C-alpha positions, 0 to 999 in steps of 0.5 A: 561286813564282819559277818560276810553280808554285803555292805549297804546304807539301807542295812546300816552296816557301811564303814567308810574309809574316812571313818576308819582313818578318823578313828584308827588312823591311815596306817590301820586302814592300810594294814586292813587292806594288806591283811585281807585276801582280795581273791575271796570275800573281804570282811570289815567290822569294828572288831576286825579293826580293833584286832588290827590296831592291836596287831599294829601296836605289837609291830610298832613295839617290836620296832621300838625294842629293836631301836631302843637296844641299838642306841649305842651301836654303830653298825659300821664300827661295832658289828661282829663278823658272822662267824664270831656271833653267838649261836642263838644270834646266828639262829635268829639270822637264819630265821630272818633269811627264811622270812626274807625268802617268804616275803620276797616271793609273796611280794612278787605274787602280790599276796599281801595278806601272806606278807602281813601274816608272815611279818606279824608271826615273826615279830610276835612269835620268833622275836617278842616271845622268844629271841628278844626275851632271851636277849634281855639279860645279855643286853641289859647286864653285860658290858656295853661293848662286850662281844656278847652284847655286840653280837646281839646288837649285830643280829638285831640291826641286821633284822631291823634294816631288813624288816623296816623295808618289808613293812614299808609298802604296807605301813609307809609312815611308820616305816619312814619314822623307824628309818629316821632312827636307824643307827646306820646314818649312811642310809638313803634319806627315806626307806622308800629310796632303798631296795629290799635286802635279798636272802643272804645265803651266808647267814643260813645254817641248817645244822645249827638250826637243827641243834637249836630246835632241840634246845628250844623244845627243851626250853618250851617244856621248862617254861611250862614247868616254871609256869606251874611253879609260879602259879603254885607260888613256889617261885616268883621269877624264873631266875629263882629256879634252878633246873635239873634235866632228866634226859636220855644219855645220848641227848645229855651227851649232846647237850653238855656243851650247851649248859650255859646256853640252856641257862640263858635261853630258859632264863633260869639261875642254873641248869643241871644235866 
């Protein structure tokens, strides 16, 4: 059970698969199986299942966000060449190649718990808490067929088409449901008829990632300051703020050409270097 005790009827701590399916659904049962490391003691409790239900909701919401922002995107006509994508979109694609490498290796080793954890962390930390948050302004306010919006959609579609394949062996019903709404209508009839998309080396750019790690670290510090200002009721939304950065001269010189990107990723009205 959740405390590491052996399940038995006499103890009254047995949770049957039927019970889990009836209360939470079969996808949660599958997610639980995938999330546990079968090489050690496997634990199960209502608390663990509630936690996995919340994790499933987050994964599902990530797919909903991706699909919801691709409703007017045809990847066969609207995709932007990689070299023309905005830098943060190329950063996201690099991160997705890293995830792809991890997932494919883990599937070969049958390390399903590692797959679940890697996908969950990517969806919650890399996408929802960072990349998708930064994209909102560009997706919602720029002209529908502008380069800026199409650049974001190109990256989102690339991530979506790969991600749905990775979750298919774990939550197959959800994956097939997502697959039915993919903007590319020339795909196989089911996600289970497709293959994993291998790592695309052309989407990897170490020097770009290094630059963006600096920008994102600055974003982290700015976000902390904004939260304090919001708590003290100095600002309501981050867009109410203009940020002035005091940095060493060499960093200021390096960041000068990224003023607009900093404003965008920090979701503020202005950045003064």
